[in-house]
C-alpha positions in Angstrom: -109.1 -156.3 52.5 -112.1 -158.5 51.7 -115.2 -158.5 53.9 -116.4 -161.7 55.7 -119.1 -162.0 53.0 -116.4 -161.9 50.3 -114.4 -164.5 52.1 -117.4 -166.8 52.4 -118.3 -166.3 48.7 -114.7 -167.1 47.6 -114.8 -170.3 49.7 -118.1 -171.3 48.3 -116.7 -170.7 44.8 -113.8 -173.0 45.6 -116.2 -175.7 46.8 -118.2 -175.4 43.6 -115.2 -175.6 41.4 -114.1 -178.7 43.3 -117.5 -180.3 42.7 -117.1 -179.6 39.0 -113.6 -180.9 38.7 -114.4 -184.1 40.6 -117.1 -184.9 38.0 -115.6 -183.6 34.8 -111.8 -183.7 34.9 -110.3 -187.1 34.2 -107.3 -186.5 36.6 -109.3 -185.1 39.5 -111.8 -188.0 39.2 -109.1 -190.6 39.7 -107.6 -189.1 42.9 -107.9 -190.7 46.3 -106.7 -189.8 49.8 -103.7 -191.9 49.3 -102.7 -190.5 45.8 -103.0 -186.9 47.1 -100.9 -187.5 50.3 -97.4 -187.0 48.8 -98.6 -184.0 46.8 -100.0 -182.4 50.0 -96.6 -182.9 51.8 -94.9 -181.3 48.8 -97.3 -178.3 48.9 -96.6 -177.9 52.6 -92.9 -177.7 52.1 -93.4 -175.2 49.3 -95.4 -173.0 51.7 -92.7 -173.4 54.3 -90.1 -172.2 51.7 -92.2 -169.2 50.9 -92.6 -168.3 54.5 -88.8 -168.5 55.1 -88.2 -166.3 52.1 -90.8 -163.9 53.4 -92.3 -163.9 49.9 -95.9 -162.9 50.8 -97.2 -163.2 47.3 -95.9 -166.7 47.1 -97.3 -167.5 50.6 -100.7 -166.5 49.3 -100.4 -168.8 46.3 -99.1 -171.7 48.4 -101.9 -171.3 50.9 -104.3 -171.6 48.1 -102.7 -174.8 46.9 -102.9 -176.2 50.4 -106.5 -175.1 50.8 -107.4 -176.9 47.6 -106.0 -180.1 49.0 -108.1 -179.7 52.2 -111.2 -179.2 50.1 -110.2 -182.1 47.9 -109.9 -184.5 50.8 -113.3 -183.3 52.2 -114.9 -183.9 48.8 -113.6 -187.4 48.7 -114.8 -188.0 52.2 -118.3 -186.7 51.3 -118.5 -189.2 48.4 -118.0 -192.1 50.8 -120.3 -190.4 53.4 -117.6 -190.5 56.0 -117.2 -186.7 56.4 -117.6 -183.5 54.4 -116.2 -179.9 54.6 -118.8 -178.9 57.2 -117.7 -181.8 59.4 -114.0 -180.9 59.0 -114.6 -177.2 59.9 -117.0 -178.0 62.8 -114.5 -180.6 64.2 -111.7 -178.0 64.5 -114.1 -175.4 65.8 -115.2 -177.7 68.6 -111.6 -178.7 69.4 -110.5 -175.0 69.6 -113.4 -174.1 71.9 -112.7 -177.1 74.1 -109.0 -176.5 74.4 -109.3 -172.7 75.1 -111.3 -172.7 78.3 -109.6 -169.4 79.2 -111.5 -167.9 76.3 -114.7 -169.9 76.1 -114.9 -171.0 79.8 -114.0 -169.8 83.3 -110.4 -170.9 83.4 -107.8 -168.2 84.2 -104.3 -168.4 82.8 -101.2 -166.4 83.6 -99.2 -166.6 80.3 -98.6 -168.5 77.1 -96.7 -171.4 78.9 -99.8 -172.1 81.0 -102.0 -172.2 77.9 -99.6 -174.8 76.4 -99.7 -176.9 79.6 -103.5 -176.8 79.8 -103.7 -177.8 76.1 -101.6 -180.9 76.7 -103.5 -181.9 79.8 -106.8 -181.4 78.0 -105.6 -183.8 75.3 -104.9 -186.5 77.9 -108.4 -186.0 79.4 -109.8 -186.6 75.9 -108.5 -190.2 76.1 -105.0 -190.0 74.8 -102.6 -192.4 76.6 -99.5 -190.2 76.0 -98.8 -186.6 75.3 -96.5 -187.9 72.5 -99.4 -189.5 70.6 -99.9 -186.3 68.7 -96.4 -186.3 67.1 -96.7 -187.7 63.6 -94.5 -190.8 63.0 -93.6 -189.6 59.5 -92.2 -186.2 60.5 -88.6 -185.6 59.6 -86.4 -186.5 62.5 -85.3 -182.9 63.3 -88.9 -181.6 63.3 -90.0 -184.7 65.3 -87.4 -184.1 68.0 -88.5 -180.5 68.3 -92.2 -181.5 68.7 -91.3 -184.2 71.2 -89.5 -181.7 73.4 -92.3 -179.2 73.1 -94.9 -181.8 74.1 -93.1 -183.1 77.2 -92.2 -179.6 78.3 -95.9 -178.8 78.1 -96.5 -181.1 81.0 -93.5 -180.0 83.1 -90.8 -182.4 82.0 -88.2 -179.8 81.2 -85.0 -178.2 82.2 -85.2 -175.0 84.4 -82.4 -172.9 82.9 -80.8 -172.6 79.4 -77.3 -173.1 81.0 -78.3 -176.5 82.1 -79.2 -177.5 78.6 -76.0 -176.0 77.2 -74.0 -178.1 79.8 -75.9 -181.1 78.5 -74.9 -180.3 75.0 -71.2 -180.2 76.1 -71.6 -183.4 78.0 -73.0 -185.2 74.9 -70.1 -183.8 72.8 -67.6 -185.2 75.2 -69.3 -188.6 75.0 -69.4 -188.4 71.2 -65.7 -187.7 71.1 -65.0 -190.7 73.3 -66.8 -193.0 71.0 -64.9 -191.5 68.0 -61.7 -192.2 69.8 -62.8 -195.8 70.4 -64.1 -196.1 66.8 -67.3 -197.9 67.6 -69.5 -196.9 64.7 -72.8 -197.9 66.2 -72.0 -196.0 69.4 -70.8 -193.0 67.4 -74.2 -192.8 65.6 -76.0 -193.1 68.9 -74.0 -190.3 70.6 -74.3 -188.1 67.5 -78.0 -188.5 67.7 -77.8 -187.4 71.4 -75.8 -184.4 70.4 -78.4 -183.3 67.8 -81.3 -184.0 70.3 -79.6 -181.8 73.0 -78.9 -179.1 70.4 -82.5 -179.0 69.4 -83.5 -178.7 73.0 -81.1 -175.9 73.5 -82.6 -174.1 70.5 -86.0 -174.2 72.2 -84.5 -172.4 75.2 -83.0 -169.8 72.9 -86.4 -169.4 71.2 -84.9 -170.6 67.9 -86.8 -172.9 65.6 -84.1 -175.5 64.7 -85.7 -176.4 61.4 -85.9 -172.8 60.3 -82.4 -172.1 61.5 -81.0 -175.0 59.6 -82.9 -174.3 56.4 -81.7 -170.6 56.5 -78.2 -172.0 56.8 -78.9 -174.3 53.8 -80.1 -171.4 51.7 -77.1 -169.3 52.7 -74.7 -172.1 51.8 -76.3 -172.7 48.5 -76.2 -169.0 47.6 -72.5 -168.8 48.5 -71.5 -172.0 46.7 -73.3 -171.0 43.6 -71.5 -167.7 43.6 -68.2 -169.7 43.9 -69.3 -171.8 40.9 -70.2 -168.7 38.8 -66.9 -167.0 39.6 -64.9 -170.1 38.7 -66.8 -170.4 35.4 -66.0 -166.7 34.6 -62.3 -167.6 34.9 -62.8 -170.8 32.8 -61.9 -173.0 35.8 -63.4 -176.2 37.0 -63.9 -176.5 40.8 -62.3 -179.9 40.9 -59.1 -178.5 39.5 -58.9 -175.6 41.9 -57.2 -175.7 45.3 -59.1 -175.0 48.5 -57.2 -171.8 48.8 -58.4 -170.6 45.4 -62.0 -171.5 46.2 -61.8 -169.8 49.5 -61.1 -166.5 47.8 -64.5 -166.7 46.1 -66.1 -168.0 49.2 -65.0 -165.0 51.3 -66.3 -162.7 48.5 -69.7 -164.5 48.7 -69.9 -163.9 52.4 -69.7 -160.2 51.8 -72.7 -160.2 49.4 
């Protein structure tokens, strides 16, 4: 592994390259905070994919791409004299020190849960009106629901036992089925949302990340369906012309892979 001096030298090299690109490359010169935003989101998702696949070489590459974006934003900020890379780094350093009084102060904590509760309470003392202010509005709904539940649990608004949450899931399913019976589309959507929200809450009690769990299922489904397509092609068949029973044979084979 590299030494701290090597790490600092590598970071300095990246800052130098960013300076050069910003003054010499036509594309880099044109970029703004706004133009980079969607690219940063894309890079974040690519990093997430690499982590789920446990492809550590790809994780390293995607972390580099994300680090480039951070350096890029800081460079733009320095040009307008609003902030620079030192400001960005010092800001997070001060925040971490302030929010870890059990490390940098004289506060004692019993476990991870108490650390999380203290974190949220400290944020309120910093002037935030709600613990939910830190949940980005543009998060995908599933991720947002998970973060909302984490935040409120951090200040004690939570169920006591997993069984209580499971019972809530069952209750919401019954309410959904009732609206399906009545065929009120607006109410069906509302109750379906409640089912999803309660399932995400249950996942938290099971110590399952719902976003990761769903994405793993997505990947599994894609792999199996593509196997089905490949096998059908080998037999010169079109999926649309096959019966469900025929397709199910290949599907069951895919599940064994």
